[in-house]
C-alpha positions in Angstrom: 88.4 -11.0 78.2 88.2 -13.4 75.5 85.7 -11.3 73.4 88.4 -8.1 73.3 90.9 -11.2 72.2 88.6 -12.6 69.7 88.6 -8.9 68.2 92.2 -8.5 68.0 92.3 -11.4 66.2 90.0 -10.7 63.6 90.8 -7.7 63.0 94.9 -9.0 61.3 92.9 -11.2 59.9 90.9 -8.8 57.9 93.6 -6.6 57.4 95.4 -9.0 55.8 92.2 -9.7 53.7 91.9 -6.6 52.5 96.3 -6.2 51.5 95.1 -9.4 49.9 92.4 -8.0 48.1 94.9 -5.2 47.1 97.9 -6.7 46.3 95.3 -8.7 44.0 93.7 -5.1 42.1 97.5 -4.6 41.4 98.2 -7.5 39.8 95.3 -7.2 37.5 96.6 -3.9 36.3 99.8 -4.7 35.7 98.5 -7.3 33.9 96.3 -5.0 31.7 98.7 -2.7 31.4 101.1 -5.6 30.1 98.5 -6.7 28.2 98.2 -3.0 26.5 101.6 -2.6 25.3 102.2 -6.0 24.2 98.9 -5.1 21.7 100.3 -1.3 20.6 103.8 -3.3 20.0 102.4 -5.9 17.6 99.9 -3.0 15.9 103.0 -1.2 14.8 104.9 -3.8 13.2 101.9 -4.7 11.6 101.6 -1.4 10.5 105.4 -0.8 10.0 105.6 -4.0 7.4 102.6 -3.1 5.5 104.2 0.8 5.4 107.1 -1.3 4.0 105.0 -3.8 1.2 103.3 -0.4 0.2 107.0 0.9 -0.7 108.1 -1.9 -2.9 105.1 -2.8 -4.4 101.6 -1.3 -5.0 99.5 -4.5 -3.8 95.7 -5.0 -4.5 94.4 -6.0 -0.6 91.7 -8.3 -1.5 93.7 -10.3 -4.3 97.1 -10.0 -3.7 97.9 -8.9 -7.2 100.9 -6.6 -8.1 99.1 -3.4 -9.3 102.4 -1.8 -12.0 100.8 1.3 -13.5 102.3 1.5 -17.0 103.8 5.6 -18.1 101.2 7.6 -19.8 100.3 11.0 -21.0 97.0 13.0 -21.3 96.3 13.6 -24.8 95.0 17.2 -24.8 91.3 18.4 -25.2 89.9 14.6 -24.4 91.5 14.1 -21.1 92.1 10.9 -21.4 95.6 9.3 -20.8 97.5 7.2 -23.4 101.0 5.5 -24.6 103.4 8.7 -25.1 104.2 7.9 -28.6 108.3 7.4 -29.4 110.1 10.5 -31.7 111.9 9.6 -34.4 115.2 8.5 -34.8 116.1 10.8 -37.7 116.6 13.8 -35.6 118.8 17.5 -35.1 121.9 15.1 -34.2 122.2 12.7 -37.2 125.3 12.6 -39.4 125.3 13.2 -43.2 128.1 10.7 -44.7 128.1 8.8 -48.4 126.3 6.0 -46.0 123.3 7.7 -46.0 121.4 9.7 -42.8 122.0 8.7 -39.2 120.2 5.1 -39.9 118.9 5.9 -42.9 121.1 4.6 -45.2 121.5 5.1 -49.3 120.0 1.9 -50.7 117.6 1.2 -48.2 113.9 0.2 -49.5 111.4 2.9 -48.6 109.8 0.2 -46.1 113.0 -0.5 -44.6 113.8 3.5 -44.9 110.9 4.0 -42.7 111.2 1.5 -40.4 114.9 3.2 -39.4 113.6 6.3 -39.1 111.4 4.9 -36.4 108.8 7.1 -38.4 106.7 7.4 -41.3 108.1 9.2 -44.5 105.8 11.7 -45.5 105.8 12.0 -49.6 106.4 15.7 -50.8 104.0 16.8 -53.4 105.6 16.7 -56.9 107.2 13.9 -58.9 105.9 10.2 -59.4 106.1 6.8 -58.0 109.4 6.3 -60.2 110.8 9.9 -58.2 110.4 11.7 -55.2 111.0 13.0 -52.2 110.0 12.1 -48.7 110.5 13.7 -45.1 110.4 12.2 -41.9 106.7 12.5 -40.0 108.4 14.5 -37.0 111.7 14.8 -37.9 114.3 17.6 -38.2 113.6 20.8 -40.4 114.8 20.8 -43.9 115.8 17.0 -44.9 114.7 14.8 -47.5 115.2 11.5 -48.7 115.1 10.7 -52.2 113.4 7.8 -54.3 113.8 6.6 -57.1 111.4 3.4 -57.8 111.1 3.0 -54.0 114.9 3.3 -53.2 116.3 5.4 -51.5 119.1 7.3 -53.2 119.9 10.9 -52.1 119.3 13.1 -49.0 119.2 16.9 -49.1 120.2 18.8 -46.0 118.5 22.0 -47.4 117.9 23.9 -43.3 118.9 23.1 -40.0 121.9 21.8 -38.2 123.0 18.9 -39.9 126.0 18.4 -41.0 128.5 15.8 -41.8 130.5 13.4 -39.5 133.2 15.7 -39.6 131.2 18.9 -39.1 130.9 20.8 -42.3 126.9 21.5 -42.3 125.1 25.0 -43.6 127.5 28.1 -42.3 130.5 26.5 -43.0 132.8 28.0 -46.1 134.5 26.3 -48.8 137.8 26.8 -47.7 137.6 25.3 -44.9 135.9 22.0 -46.5 138.8 22.0 -49.4 141.6 23.1 -46.5 140.1 19.3 -44.1 140.1 16.6 -47.4 142.4 18.5 -50.2 142.1 16.5 -53.1 139.6 14.3 -52.3 137.2 17.7 -53.1 136.7 18.5 -56.3 134.3 21.4 -58.3 130.9 20.9 -59.3 128.7 19.6 -60.0 127.4 22.9 -61.6 129.1 26.0 -60.8 128.5 26.9 -57.2 129.1 23.3 -55.7 131.6 21.5 -54.3 132.0 17.0 -53.9 133.7 15.2 -51.8 134.7 12.0 -53.8 135.2 8.7 -52.2 138.1 6.8 -52.9 136.6 3.2 -51.8 135.4 1.1 -53.8 132.4 0.8 -51.7 132.0 4.8 -52.3 133.2 4.8 -55.3 129.8 5.9 -57.4 129.0 7.8 -53.9 129.4 11.9 -53.5 128.8 14.4 -50.5 128.4 18.0 -52.5 128.2 21.3 -50.7 126.0 24.6 -52.6 128.0 27.9 -52.0 127.0 31.2 -52.5 129.3 34.0 -54.0 130.8 34.5 -50.9 131.5 30.4 -50.5 129.0 29.9 -47.4 127.3 26.4 -47.5 123.7 27.0 -48.1 122.8 23.1 -48.5 123.9 19.8 -48.9 123.5 16.7 -49.8 125.2 13.0 -50.3 123.8 10.1 -52.0 124.5 7.9 -55.2 125.5 8.8 -58.4 124.1 10.0 -61.3 121.4 10.8 -58.0 123.3 13.1 -56.0 124.3 16.2 -59.1 121.1 18.1 -60.4 120.5 20.5 -57.0 117.0 19.8 -57.2 115.3 16.0 -58.5 112.6 14.8 -59.5 111.9 18.0 -61.9 112.1 16.1 -65.4 
């Protein structure tokens, strides 16, 4: 009797011990799972933050220095990257006037003209240091600057789309120009040209000249200071 009672008392105690062990194992499993979730969340947050930082700047992970990539182009033939040179400031969109062509003005020294043009001025064969034509390196076609004693005194447009500020250039007609400017237009210099004669004091010694063909169409134009503007081609004497 006592032995049976002892077994009956021992069985509930054994069952209780098993339940406690099972509960402890379940609690441990839940703790491990929770730690795993926390670890994943922290990893995701760290990854997201790093990705956001990478979008904002290129950073050296070792030193923290921001690396900025400069714009480059690849030079043909050597595969090396180098800065792309800027184009000239005298372009096919520049306009001719009594003041000059675009940023290059009548009266500029050669050095000032080069700076204004944003490119080298290339001497045209012929002439001399006292009288010589120059073109703009990589500049628009048909454009020549006349320098007398290293001073820009005239601009010639022999080809291309460049026009005056009012829009008259190669292909315009004599009648269109006369209609636009009225009595400011005079014949000459020479038999095949017409010229715009300013009345404002600062420009009184300057002209814009259009050379026209037998049909009255403009074939070239130029602007500059007297007397250098008068001959169709300068530096020939």
